[in-house]
C-alpha positions in Angstrom: 91.4 100.3 114.6 93.1 103.6 113.7 95.7 103.1 116.4 96.6 99.7 115.0 96.8 101.1 111.4 99.0 103.9 112.6 101.3 101.4 114.4 101.6 99.3 111.2 102.2 102.4 109.1 104.9 103.6 111.5 106.6 100.2 111.4 106.5 100.2 107.6 108.1 103.6 107.5 110.8 102.6 110.1 111.5 99.4 108.2 111.9 101.4 104.9 114.2 103.9 106.6 116.4 101.1 108.0 116.6 99.3 104.7 117.5 102.6 103.0 120.2 103.3 105.6 121.6 99.7 105.2 122.0 100.2 101.5 124.2 103.3 102.0 123.7 106.4 99.9 122.3 104.6 96.8 119.1 106.2 95.6 116.0 104.0 96.1 114.2 102.7 93.1 110.8 103.9 94.3 109.5 106.7 96.5 106.2 106.5 98.5 104.2 109.6 99.3 102.7 109.2 102.8 100.1 111.9 102.0 98.6 110.3 98.9 99.7 106.7 99.6 101.0 106.4 96.1 104.4 105.2 95.1 106.5 106.4 92.1 109.7 105.7 90.2 112.4 107.8 91.8 112.5 110.1 88.8 108.8 110.5 88.3 107.9 114.0 87.0 105.2 114.4 89.6 107.8 114.4 92.4 109.0 118.0 92.8 111.0 117.6 96.1 112.1 114.0 96.6 113.8 114.9 99.9 110.5 116.2 101.4 109.8 114.4 104.7 106.5 112.9 103.4 108.4 110.6 100.9 109.7 107.2 102.0 112.1 105.1 100.0 111.3 101.6 98.7 113.8 99.3 97.0 111.2 97.2 95.2 107.6 97.5 93.9 106.6 94.5 96.1 107.9 96.4 99.2 105.7 99.4 98.3 102.6 97.3 97.6 103.1 95.4 100.9 103.2 98.7 102.8 99.8 99.6 101.4 100.9 102.0 98.6 99.3 102.1 95.1 101.2 102.8 91.9 101.3 106.3 90.4 99.1 106.7 87.4 101.7 108.8 85.5 104.9 106.8 85.8 103.2 103.4 86.3 105.9 101.7 88.4 
C-alpha cells in the first residue's frame, strides 16, 4: 500500500514540475509543502523559503486538492 502511495505521490510531483516548466518562469499560484501536505497561496506568510526542495508548485486549487494536499489555515487558499 505504501509503495503505491509513494508512486502516486511521485507522479503528482513530476506532473506538477512538468506543468510548471511548461508555463515558463511564471510564478505558480499555489505552493504545496510535501512535508505537511498543506498548500498555500504563493505569498503566504508561513512560507519562509519558497525555493526549498519540499515545495511543489500548483497552478490551481483543484490541482493541489487532487494531489492530496489540504488548504493552509492561515492564508485559506
